[in-house]
N, CA, C and O atoms as a GROMACS GRO file, in nm:
protein
  256
    1MET      N    1   0.089  -0.121  -0.004
    1MET     CA    2  -0.001   0.002  -0.007
    1MET      C    3   0.097   0.133  -0.020
    1MET      O    4   0.078   0.231  -0.092
    2GLU      N    5   0.212   0.108   0.071
    2GLU     CA    6   0.292   0.237   0.076
    2GLU      C    7   0.351   0.263  -0.079
    2GLU      O    8   0.380   0.375  -0.119
    3ILE      N    9   0.363   0.156  -0.149
    3ILE     CA   10   0.406   0.172  -0.286
    3ILE      C   11   0.312   0.266  -0.365
    3ILE      O   12   0.358   0.365  -0.422
    4ILE      N   13   0.176   0.236  -0.370
    4ILE     CA   14   0.079   0.335  -0.429
    4ILE      C   15   0.088   0.472  -0.372
    4ILE      O   16   0.074   0.568  -0.449
    5ALA      N   17   0.108   0.490  -0.256
    5ALA     CA   18   0.115   0.634  -0.180
    5ALA      C   19   0.242   0.695  -0.247
    5ALA      O   20   0.243   0.818  -0.253
    6VAL      N   21   0.342   0.634  -0.294
    6VAL     CA   22   0.467   0.701  -0.349
    6VAL      C   23   0.449   0.714  -0.483
    6VAL      O   24   0.478   0.824  -0.530
    7ILE      N   25   0.406   0.623  -0.562
    7ILE     CA   26   0.375   0.630  -0.715
    7ILE      C   27   0.272   0.722  -0.753
    7ILE      O   28   0.289   0.803  -0.844
    8LEU      N   29   0.152   0.712  -0.678
    8LEU     CA   30   0.028   0.800  -0.734
    8LEU      C   31   0.057   0.938  -0.746
    8LEU      O   32   0.025   0.997  -0.849
    9PRO      N   33   0.116   0.996  -0.652
    9PRO     CA   34   0.142   1.155  -0.661
    9PRO      C   35   0.235   1.187  -0.776
    9PRO      O   36   0.218   1.291  -0.840
   10LYS      N   37   0.329   1.106  -0.802
   10LYS     CA   38   0.419   1.113  -0.934
   10LYS      C   39   0.358   1.113  -1.050
   10LYS      O   40   0.392   1.190  -1.139
   11ILE      N   41   0.266   1.033  -1.064
   11ILE     CA   42   0.182   1.025  -1.187
   11ILE      C   43   0.095   1.110  -1.211
   11ILE      O   44   0.056   1.133  -1.325
   12LEU      N   45   0.042   1.183  -1.083
   12LEU     CA   46  -0.063   1.290  -1.106
   12LEU      C   47   0.019   1.426  -1.124
   12LEU      O   48  -0.037   1.524  -1.172
   13VAL      N   49   0.155   1.428  -1.084
   13VAL     CA   50   0.234   1.550  -1.135
   13VAL      C   51   0.255   1.544  -1.273
   13VAL      O   52   0.245   1.646  -1.342
   14VAL      N   53   0.286   1.424  -1.327
   14VAL     CA   54   0.324   1.401  -1.468
   14VAL      C   55   0.189   1.446  -1.561
   14VAL      O   56   0.192   1.522  -1.658
   15ILE      N   57   0.084   1.386  -1.510
   15ILE     CA   58  -0.032   1.442  -1.579
   15ILE      C   59  -0.077   1.591  -1.593
   15ILE      O   60  -0.125   1.635  -1.697
   16ALA      N   61  -0.056   1.670  -1.473
   16ALA     CA   62  -0.071   1.791  -1.452
   16ALA      C   63   0.034   1.877  -1.543
   16ALA      O   64   0.008   1.984  -1.599
   17ALA      N   65   0.163   1.807  -1.546
   17ALA     CA   66   0.253   1.882  -1.642
   17ALA      C   67   0.222   1.864  -1.780
   17ALA      O   68   0.269   1.950  -1.855
   18PHE      N   69   0.144   1.760  -1.840
   18PHE     CA   70   0.105   1.767  -1.959
   18PHE      C   71  -0.006   1.836  -1.985
   18PHE      O   72  -0.032   1.863  -2.102
   19GLY      N   73  -0.083   1.872  -1.889
   19GLY     CA   74  -0.201   1.947  -1.893
   19GLY      C   75  -0.145   2.098  -1.899
   19GLY      O   76  -0.193   2.178  -1.980
   20ALA      N   77  -0.062   2.128  -1.829
   20ALA     CA   78  -0.005   2.288  -1.833
   20ALA      C   79   0.046   2.311  -1.954
   20ALA      O   80   0.014   2.416  -2.011
   21ILE      N   81   0.141   2.216  -2.019
   21ILE     CA   82   0.220   2.248  -2.135
   21ILE      C   83   0.092   2.234  -2.277
   21ILE      O   84   0.111   2.285  -2.388
   22GLY      N   85  -0.010   2.171  -2.248
   22GLY     CA   86  -0.100   2.177  -2.366
   22GLY      C   87  -0.171   2.306  -2.347
   22GLY      O   88  -0.217   2.364  -2.445
   23CYS      N   89  -0.185   2.361  -2.216
   23CYS     CA   90  -0.260   2.506  -2.226
   23CYS      C   91  -0.162   2.602  -2.255
   23CYS      O   92  -0.205   2.707  -2.301
   24LEU      N   93  -0.034   2.592  -2.238
   24LEU     CA   94   0.067   2.689  -2.288
   24LEU      C   95   0.076   2.684  -2.429
   24LEU      O   96   0.119   2.785  -2.486
   25LEU      N   97   0.040   2.577  -2.502
   25LEU     CA   98   0.035   2.553  -2.648
   25LEU      C   99  -0.097   2.630  -2.703
   25LEU      O  100  -0.096   2.727  -2.779
   26VAL      N  101  -0.207   2.568  -2.648
   26VAL     CA  102  -0.329   2.595  -2.704
   26VAL      C  103  -0.390   2.750  -2.696
   26VAL      O  104  -0.456   2.803  -2.785
   27ILE      N  105  -0.354   2.809  -2.576
   27ILE     CA  106  -0.414   2.943  -2.547
   27ILE      C  107  -0.346   3.048  -2.674
   27ILE      O  108  -0.415   3.113  -2.753
   28PRO      N  109  -0.233   3.046  -2.670
   28PRO     CA  110  -0.170   3.150  -2.771
   28PRO      C  111  -0.213   3.111  -2.910
   28PRO      O  112  -0.228   3.206  -2.987
   29ILE      N  113  -0.235   2.998  -2.956
   29ILE     CA  114  -0.290   2.963  -3.087
   29ILE      C  115  -0.404   3.011  -3.100
   29ILE      O  116  -0.428   3.082  -3.199
   30THR      N  117  -0.502   2.986  -3.005
   30THR     CA  118  -0.645   3.012  -3.019
   30THR      C  119  -0.660   3.187  -3.016
   30THR      O  120  -0.739   3.249  -3.087
   31ALA      N  121  -0.575   3.242  -2.930
   31ALA     CA  122  -0.564   3.391  -2.930
   31ALA      C  123  -0.542   3.450  -3.059
   31ALA      O  124  -0.608   3.540  -3.111
   32THR      N  125  -0.430   3.385  -3.111
   32THR     CA  126  -0.375   3.448  -3.245
   32THR      C  127  -0.500   3.425  -3.356
   32THR      O  128  -0.524   3.514  -3.437
   33GLN      N  129  -0.560   3.326  -3.353
   33GLN     CA  130  -0.662   3.304  -3.458
   33GLN      C  131  -0.790   3.402  -3.443
   33GLN      O  132  -0.841   3.451  -3.543
   34ILE      N  133  -0.837   3.426  -3.315
   34ILE     CA  134  -0.921   3.510  -3.277
   34ILE      C  135  -0.886   3.658  -3.330
   34ILE      O  136  -0.959   3.727  -3.401
   35LEU      N  137  -0.764   3.692  -3.282
   35LEU     CA  138  -0.731   3.832  -3.326
   35LEU      C  139  -0.713   3.847  -3.485
   35LEU      O  140  -0.723   3.956  -3.540
   36LYS      N  141  -0.686   3.733  -3.552
   36LYS     CA  142  -0.662   3.748  -3.696
   36LYS      C  143  -0.802   3.772  -3.772
   36LYS      O  144  -0.820   3.829  -3.879
   37VAL      N  145  -0.887   3.718  -3.694
   37VAL     CA  146  -1.036   3.728  -3.768
   37VAL      C  147  -1.086   3.866  -3.705
   37VAL      O  148  -1.166   3.930  -3.774
   38ALA      N  149  -1.053   3.917  -3.590
   38ALA     CA  150  -1.098   4.035  -3.538
   38ALA      C  151  -1.066   4.162  -3.613
   38ALA      O  152  -1.142   4.258  -3.623
   39PHE      N  153  -0.918   4.150  -3.675
   39PHE     CA  154  -0.860   4.266  -3.747
   39PHE      C  155  -0.849   4.251  -3.889
   39PHE      O  156  -0.774   4.321  -3.956
   40GLU      N  157  -0.938   4.139  -3.946
   40GLU     CA  158  -0.945   4.132  -4.084
   40GLU      C  159  -1.032   4.248  -4.153
   40GLU      O  160  -1.127   4.303  -4.096
   41GLU      N  161  -0.989   4.277  -4.279
   41GLU     CA  162  -1.069   4.391  -4.344
   41GLU      C  163  -1.223   4.379  -4.360
   41GLU      O  164  -1.265   4.271  -4.401
   42ASP      N  165  -1.293   4.456  -4.339
   42ASP     CA  166  -1.451   4.442  -4.360
   42ASP      C  167  -1.473   4.436  -4.505
   42ASP      O  168  -1.417   4.509  -4.587
   43ASN      N  169  -1.562   4.340  -4.533
   43ASN     CA  170  -1.607   4.312  -4.664
   43ASN      C  171  -1.732   4.401  -4.699
   43ASN      O  172  -1.828   4.376  -4.627
   44LEU      N  173  -1.751   4.496  -4.788
   44LEU     CA  174  -1.865   4.571  -4.800
   44LEU      C  175  -2.000   4.495  -4.829
   44LEU      O  176  -2.110   4.539  -4.794
   45GLN      N  177  -1.983   4.390  -4.887
   45GLN     CA  178  -2.118   4.294  -4.904
   45GLN      C  179  -2.171   4.238  -4.777
   45GLN      O  180  -2.290   4.216  -4.755
   46GLU      N  181  -2.074   4.218  -4.698
   46GLU     CA  182  -2.095   4.153  -4.560
   46GLU      C  183  -2.164   4.266  -4.477
   46GLU      O  184  -2.257   4.240  -4.400
   47LEU      N  185  -2.117   4.391  -4.495
   47LEU     CA  186  -2.160   4.492  -4.405
   47LEU      C  187  -2.317   4.530  -4.445
   47LEU      O  188  -2.408   4.544  -4.363
   48SER      N  189  -2.327   4.542  -4.578
   48SER     CA  190  -2.455   4.578  -4.640
   48SER      C  191  -2.565   4.452  -4.618
   48SER      O  192  -2.686   4.476  -4.622
   49GLY      N  193  -2.515   4.322  -4.597
   49GLY     CA  194  -2.619   4.225  -4.577
   49GLY      C  195  -2.635   4.153  -4.713
   49GLY      O  196  -2.729   4.075  -4.726
   50LYS      N  197  -2.554   4.173  -4.808
   50LYS     CA  198  -2.588   4.098  -4.933
   50LYS      C  199  -2.497   4.001  -4.981
   50LYS      O  200  -2.501   3.949  -5.093
   51ALA      N  201  -2.407   3.976  -4.882
   51ALA     CA  202  -2.314   3.871  -4.908
   51ALA      C  203  -2.388   3.711  -4.896
   51ALA      O  204  -2.466   3.677  -4.807
   52PRO      N  205  -2.350   3.642  -4.988
   52PRO     CA  206  -2.414   3.495  -5.010
   52PRO      C  207  -2.379   3.430  -4.880
   52PRO      O  208  -2.268   3.446  -4.829
   53MET      N  209  -2.476   3.353  -4.822
   53MET     CA  210  -2.447   3.278  -4.708
   53MET      C  211  -2.388   3.146  -4.744
   53MET      O  212  -2.449   3.074  -4.823
   54ASN      N  213  -2.282   3.112  -4.695
   54ASN     CA  214  -2.206   2.980  -4.726
   54ASN      C  215  -2.246   2.878  -4.644
   54ASN      O  216  -2.242   2.899  -4.522
   55GLU      N  217  -2.286   2.763  -4.688
   55GLU     CA  218  -2.331   2.644  -4.616
   55GLU      C  219  -2.186   2.583  -4.551
   55GLU      O  220  -2.081   2.575  -4.616
   56PRO      N  221  -2.202   2.546  -4.425
   56PRO     CA  222  -2.085   2.481  -4.370
   56PRO      C  223  -2.036   2.349  -4.458
   56PRO      O  224  -2.121   2.271  -4.500
   57GLN      N  225  -1.906   2.330  -4.482
   57GLN     CA  226  -1.875   2.214  -4.571
   57GLN      C  227  -1.839   2.098  -4.459
   57GLN      O  228  -1.744   2.108  -4.382
   58ILE      N  229  -1.918   2.003  -4.461
   58ILE     CA  230  -1.909   1.892  -4.405
   58ILE      C  231  -1.827   1.773  -4.476
   58ILE      O  232  -1.872   1.729  -4.582
   59PRO      N  233  -1.721   1.725  -4.429
   59PRO     CA  234  -1.647   1.633  -4.520
   59PRO      C  235  -1.743   1.498  -4.522
   59PRO      O  236  -1.827   1.473  -4.435
   60PRO      N  237  -1.715   1.419  -4.637
   60PRO     CA  238  -1.786   1.300  -4.630
   60PRO      C  239  -1.747   1.197  -4.522
   60PRO      O  240  -1.637   1.203  -4.468
   61SER      N  241  -1.838   1.104  -4.492
   61SER     CA  242  -1.803   1.013  -4.374
   61SER      C  243  -1.712   0.909  -4.443
   61SER      O  244  -1.741   0.859  -4.551
   62THR      N  245  -1.596   0.879  -4.371
   62THR     CA  246  -1.518   0.771  -4.418
   62THR      C  247  -1.547   0.635  -4.349
   62THR      O  248  -1.478   0.536  -4.374
   63ALA      N  249  -1.636   0.632  -4.275
   63ALA     CA  250  -1.691   0.503  -4.193
   63ALA      C  251  -1.766   0.432  -4.297
   63ALA      O  252  -1.851   0.486  -4.367
   64SER      N  253  -1.729   0.294  -4.305
   64SER     CA  254  -1.790   0.201  -4.382
   64SER      C  255  -1.827   0.067  -4.314
   64SER      O  256  -1.883  -0.022  -4.378
   0.00000   0.00000   0.00000
């Protein structure tokens, strides 16, 4: 039982470290994408409401 008490905290620290590294990678990438969209030039057709609405492109299913 003492072995579990020694190993479990180490495993939890490793999992937390992976989570922290993931956050450090994902947050700046997401912020960059949001800022890129926020500061792109306005399209006059979009502003006037005359732009065609694009349907979302859903790739075909590869399940068989």
